[in-house]
Short mmCIF file of the C-alpha atoms (twelve columns), coordinates in Angstrom:
data_MODEL
# 
_entry.id   MODEL 
# 
loop_
_atom_site.group_PDB 
_atom_site.id 
_atom_site.type_symbol 
_atom_site.label_atom_id 
_atom_site.label_alt_id 
_atom_site.label_comp_id 
_atom_site.label_asym_id 
_atom_site.label_seq_id 
_atom_site.Cartn_x 
_atom_site.Cartn_y 
_atom_site.Cartn_z 
_atom_site.pdbx_PDB_model_num 
ATOM 1   C CA . MET A 1   -20.289 -22.388 -14.099 1 
ATOM 2   C CA . ARG A 2   -19.610 -19.397 -16.803 1 
ATOM 3   C CA . PRO A 3   -17.663 -19.373 -19.896 1 
ATOM 4   C CA . LEU A 4   -14.620 -17.373 -18.828 1 
ATOM 5   C CA . ARG A 5   -13.848 -14.389 -21.682 1 
ATOM 6   C CA . ASP A 6   -10.970 -12.941 -22.415 1 
ATOM 7   C CA . ARG A 7   -10.044 -9.318  -22.070 1 
ATOM 8   C CA . ALA A 8   -11.992 -7.654  -24.737 1 
ATOM 9   C CA . GLY A 9   -14.927 -10.165 -23.652 1 
ATOM 10  C CA . ALA A 10  -15.018 -12.949 -25.733 1 
ATOM 11  C CA . PRO A 11  -15.543 -16.229 -24.554 1 
ATOM 12  C CA . ALA A 12  -12.033 -17.234 -23.837 1 
ATOM 13  C CA . ARG A 13  -10.221 -20.917 -25.340 1 
ATOM 14  C CA . ALA A 14  -9.075  -23.529 -22.947 1 
ATOM 15  C CA . ASP A 15  -5.863  -23.621 -21.914 1 
ATOM 16  C CA . TYR A 16  -4.148  -26.522 -21.158 1 
ATOM 17  C CA . SER A 17  -0.955  -25.495 -20.053 1 
ATOM 18  C CA . ASP A 18  -1.791  -25.734 -16.305 1 
ATOM 19  C CA . ALA A 19  -3.483  -29.052 -16.772 1 
ATOM 20  C CA . VAL A 20  -0.255  -30.701 -18.353 1 
ATOM 21  C CA . TYR A 21  2.046   -28.256 -15.651 1 
ATOM 22  C CA . GLY A 22  -0.436  -29.548 -12.956 1 
ATOM 23  C CA . SER A 23  0.193   -33.574 -14.319 1 
ATOM 24  C CA . LEU A 24  3.844   -32.801 -14.077 1 
ATOM 25  C CA . LEU A 25  3.709   -31.675 -10.715 1 
ATOM 26  C CA . ALA A 26  1.169   -34.394 -9.350  1 
ATOM 27  C CA . ALA A 27  4.162   -36.777 -10.922 1 
ATOM 28  C CA . SER A 28  6.577   -35.073 -9.332  1 
ATOM 29  C CA . VAL A 29  4.867   -35.044 -5.669  1 
ATOM 30  C CA . ILE A 30  4.261   -39.014 -6.032  1 
ATOM 31  C CA . ALA A 31  8.068   -39.068 -7.212  1 
ATOM 32  C CA . GLY A 32  9.384   -37.107 -4.286  1 
ATOM 33  C CA . THR A 33  7.669   -39.271 -1.856  1 
ATOM 34  C CA . GLY A 34  6.536   -42.419 -3.106  1 
ATOM 35  C CA . SER A 35  9.579   -44.275 -3.307  1 
ATOM 36  C CA . GLY A 36  12.558  -46.494 -1.258  1 
ATOM 37  C CA . ASP A 37  11.435  -48.520 1.361   1 
ATOM 38  C CA . HIS A 38  8.600   -46.315 3.249   1 
ATOM 39  C CA . PRO A 39  7.128   -44.690 0.962   1 
ATOM 40  C CA . ILE A 40  4.091   -42.749 2.070   1 
ATOM 41  C CA . PRO A 41  0.689   -43.787 3.428   1 
ATOM 42  C CA . ALA A 42  -1.498  -43.547 0.326   1 
ATOM 43  C CA . PRO A 43  -3.922  -41.340 2.479   1 
ATOM 44  C CA . SER A 44  -1.140  -38.735 3.096   1 
ATOM 45  C CA . LEU A 45  -0.150  -38.875 -0.600  1 
ATOM 46  C CA . VAL A 46  -3.630  -37.979 -1.314  1 
ATOM 47  C CA . ALA A 47  -3.736  -35.228 0.653   1 
ATOM 48  C CA . LEU A 48  -0.115  -33.982 -0.484  1 
ATOM 49  C CA . LEU A 49  -1.310  -33.900 -4.283  1 
ATOM 50  C CA . LEU A 50  -4.589  -31.932 -3.438  1 
ATOM 51  C CA . ALA A 51  -2.351  -29.313 -0.895  1 
ATOM 52  C CA . THR A 52  0.424   -28.921 -3.164  1 
ATOM 53  C CA . GLY A 53  -1.906  -28.506 -6.219  1 
ATOM 54  C CA . LEU A 54  -4.059  -25.960 -4.384  1 
ATOM 55  C CA . VAL A 55  -0.852  -24.139 -3.023  1 
ATOM 56  C CA . PHE A 56  0.643   -23.586 -6.308  1 
ATOM 57  C CA . TRP A 57  -2.323  -22.846 -7.637  1 
ATOM 58  C CA . LEU A 58  -2.680  -19.815 -4.809  1 
ATOM 59  C CA . ALA A 59  1.207   -19.224 -6.027  1 
ATOM 60  C CA . HIS A 60  0.033   -19.322 -9.840  1 
ATOM 61  C CA . VAL A 61  -2.995  -17.198 -9.310  1 
ATOM 62  C CA . PHE A 62  -1.101  -14.554 -7.083  1 
ATOM 63  C CA . ALA A 63  1.354   -14.188 -10.128 1 
ATOM 64  C CA . ARG A 64  -0.677  -13.330 -12.580 1 
ATOM 65  C CA . LEU A 65  -2.867  -10.809 -10.230 1 
ATOM 66  C CA . THR A 66  0.251   -9.160  -9.685  1 
ATOM 67  C CA . GLY A 67  1.734   -8.724  -13.006 1 
ATOM 68  C CA . ASP A 68  -1.090  -6.859  -13.607 1 
ATOM 69  C CA . ARG A 69  -1.053  -4.646  -10.863 1 
ATOM 70  C CA . ALA A 70  2.130   -3.963  -11.894 1 
ATOM 71  C CA . ARG A 71  0.843   -2.508  -15.098 1 
ATOM 72  C CA . GLY A 72  -1.504  0.028   -13.000 1 
ATOM 73  C CA . ALA A 73  -4.799  -2.449  -13.350 1 
ATOM 74  C CA . ALA A 74  -6.600  -2.208  -10.076 1 
ATOM 75  C CA . TRP A 75  -8.296  -5.647  -8.395  1 
ATOM 76  C CA . GLU A 76  -11.234 -6.110  -9.292  1 
ATOM 77  C CA . TRP A 77  -13.897 -9.304  -7.793  1 
ATOM 78  C CA . THR A 78  -14.320 -10.237 -11.761 1 
ATOM 79  C CA . GLU A 79  -10.855 -10.569 -12.521 1 
ATOM 80  C CA . ILE A 80  -9.825  -12.743 -9.681  1 
ATOM 81  C CA . ARG A 81  -12.200 -14.995 -10.268 1 
ATOM 82  C CA . SER A 82  -11.191 -15.227 -13.959 1 
ATOM 83  C CA . VAL A 83  -8.348  -15.702 -13.641 1 
ATOM 84  C CA . GLY A 84  -8.832  -18.392 -10.710 1 
ATOM 85  C CA . ALA A 85  -10.938 -20.321 -12.603 1 
ATOM 86  C CA . ALA A 86  -8.569  -19.963 -15.517 1 
ATOM 87  C CA . GLU A 87  -5.573  -21.321 -13.261 1 
ATOM 88  C CA . TRP A 88  -7.909  -24.078 -11.503 1 
ATOM 89  C CA . PRO A 89  -6.760  -26.567 -14.074 1 
ATOM 90  C CA . LEU A 90  -3.172  -26.815 -12.363 1 
ATOM 91  C CA . VAL A 91  -5.590  -28.337 -9.513  1 
ATOM 92  C CA . GLN A 92  -7.843  -30.302 -11.477 1 
ATOM 93  C CA . ALA A 93  -4.711  -32.468 -12.579 1 
ATOM 94  C CA . ALA A 94  -4.522  -33.530 -9.014  1 
ATOM 95  C CA . PHE A 95  -7.792  -35.597 -9.160  1 
ATOM 96  C CA . PRO A 96  -6.952  -38.834 -10.816 1 
ATOM 97  C CA . PRO A 97  -3.791  -39.374 -9.114  1 
ATOM 98  C CA . ALA A 98  -5.177  -38.862 -5.682  1 
ATOM 99  C CA . ALA A 99  -7.880  -41.071 -6.830  1 
ATOM 100 C CA . VAL A 100 -6.158  -43.586 -7.590  1 
ATOM 101 C CA . ALA A 101 -3.998  -43.447 -4.452  1 
ATOM 102 C CA . CYS A 102 -7.515  -43.131 -2.636  1 
ATOM 103 C CA . ALA A 103 -9.058  -46.392 -4.480  1 
ATOM 104 C CA . GLY A 104 -5.111  -48.184 -4.120  1 
ATOM 105 C CA . TRP A 105 -5.947  -47.298 0.209   1 
ATOM 106 C CA . LEU A 106 -9.218  -48.166 0.208   1 
ATOM 107 C CA . LEU A 107 -8.526  -51.429 -1.653  1 
ATOM 108 C CA . GLY A 108 -5.691  -52.438 0.785   1 
ATOM 109 C CA . LEU A 109 -2.741  -52.059 -1.873  1 
ATOM 110 C CA . ALA A 110 0.819   -51.914 -1.172  1 
ATOM 111 C CA . ASP A 111 1.427   -48.157 -0.967  1 
ATOM 112 C CA . ALA A 112 4.594   -48.687 -3.216  1 
ATOM 113 C CA . THR A 113 1.941   -50.001 -5.718  1 
ATOM 114 C CA . THR A 114 -0.536  -47.480 -4.570  1 
ATOM 115 C CA . ALA A 115 2.125   -44.771 -5.613  1 
ATOM 116 C CA . TRP A 116 3.289   -45.828 -8.306  1 
ATOM 117 C CA . LEU A 117 -0.273  -46.899 -9.891  1 
ATOM 118 C CA . ALA A 118 -0.904  -42.582 -9.218  1 
ATOM 119 C CA . LEU A 119 2.715   -42.065 -10.812 1 
ATOM 120 C CA . LEU A 120 0.909   -43.254 -14.061 1 
ATOM 121 C CA . VAL A 121 -1.954  -41.779 -13.746 1 
ATOM 122 C CA . ALA A 122 -0.572  -38.654 -14.043 1 
ATOM 123 C CA . LEU A 123 1.647   -39.560 -16.062 1 
ATOM 124 C CA . ALA A 124 -1.351  -40.581 -18.342 1 
ATOM 125 C CA . GLY A 125 -2.876  -36.963 -18.081 1 
ATOM 126 C CA . GLN A 126 0.213   -34.925 -18.243 1 
ATOM 127 C CA . VAL A 127 0.650   -36.843 -22.094 1 
ATOM 128 C CA . GLY A 128 -3.419  -36.403 -22.511 1 
ATOM 129 C CA . TRP A 129 -3.437  -33.232 -21.724 1 
ATOM 130 C CA . GLY A 130 -0.660  -32.698 -23.845 1 
ATOM 131 C CA . ILE A 131 -2.357  -34.010 -27.165 1 
ATOM 132 C CA . ALA A 132 -5.348  -32.225 -26.447 1 
ATOM 133 C CA . ALA A 133 -3.945  -28.868 -26.355 1 
ATOM 134 C CA . SER A 134 -2.313  -29.744 -29.619 1 
ATOM 135 C CA . LEU A 135 -5.875  -30.565 -31.025 1 
ATOM 136 C CA . GLN A 136 -7.706  -27.659 -29.585 1 
ATOM 137 C CA . VAL A 137 -5.239  -24.694 -31.449 1 
ATOM 138 C CA . GLY A 138 -5.493  -27.171 -34.708 1 
ATOM 139 C CA . ALA A 139 -2.567  -28.170 -35.035 1 
ATOM 140 C CA . PRO A 140 -0.757  -30.769 -37.439 1 
ATOM 141 C CA . ALA A 141 -1.080  -34.213 -37.044 1 
ATOM 142 C CA . ARG A 142 2.830   -34.592 -37.056 1 
ATOM 143 C CA . THR A 143 2.874   -31.309 -34.071 1 
ATOM 144 C CA . VAL A 144 0.475   -33.645 -32.020 1 
ATOM 145 C CA . VAL A 145 2.019   -36.765 -32.323 1 
ATOM 146 C CA . VAL A 146 5.418   -34.339 -31.023 1 
ATOM 147 C CA . SER A 147 3.569   -33.057 -28.171 1 
ATOM 148 C CA . GLY A 148 2.725   -36.226 -27.005 1 
ATOM 149 C CA . LEU A 149 6.071   -38.018 -27.071 1 
ATOM 150 C CA . VAL A 150 7.404   -35.052 -25.344 1 
ATOM 151 C CA . ASN A 151 5.466   -34.750 -22.567 1 
ATOM 152 C CA . LEU A 152 6.455   -38.802 -22.743 1 
ATOM 153 C CA . VAL A 153 9.700   -38.191 -22.539 1 
ATOM 154 C CA . LEU A 154 9.014   -35.346 -19.563 1 
ATOM 155 C CA . GLY A 155 7.050   -38.260 -17.427 1 
ATOM 156 C CA . LEU A 156 9.253   -41.190 -18.455 1 
ATOM 157 C CA . ALA A 157 12.130  -38.699 -16.820 1 
ATOM 158 C CA . VAL A 158 10.401  -38.478 -13.780 1 
ATOM 159 C CA . VAL A 159 9.756   -41.817 -13.361 1 
ATOM 160 C CA . ALA A 160 13.309  -42.205 -13.918 1 
ATOM 161 C CA . LEU A 161 14.251  -39.881 -11.135 1 
ATOM 162 C CA . LYS A 162 12.078  -42.148 -9.059  1 
ATOM 163 C CA . THR A 163 13.396  -45.462 -10.161 1 
ATOM 164 C CA . LEU A 164 17.132  -44.769 -10.146 1 
ATOM 165 C CA . LEU A 165 16.988  -42.529 -6.552  1 
ATOM 166 C CA . SER A 166 14.676  -45.272 -4.899  1 
ATOM 167 C CA . HIS A 167 18.030  -47.546 -5.041  1 
# 
């Protein structure tokens, strides 16, 4: 894979914001579908995680490209590919929780157990990507810790909602 380039043609730095967002999105999907007395079957959860990631990826790519068109830019395949690649971490963030859901199904775990495990993996991804983003920009240690804590609190809010709305 060729490295991404910024508008000036220089190598672009990785942007972890889509991975953080994708992890929160995956956690929200799991929380919204894997709760209560009748959790979604694990294969359906896998499909829903991946499909949701893809749909949101397409929406983000379209929105960025459309925003550029509003400023008079022409459609160019290089930009479409570049924007698609830049937004791809949104989809990639769904892979670990989807893999855990698939593994839980293959191991014969209960759907509710599988959903909780996938949710924990999505939460860990969200915290991890938030910390990685802070480290990448050279943030001071205090900011890195705050970033991790904020992402943890956001993820735990999803877990709390899942727990409260399951009963």
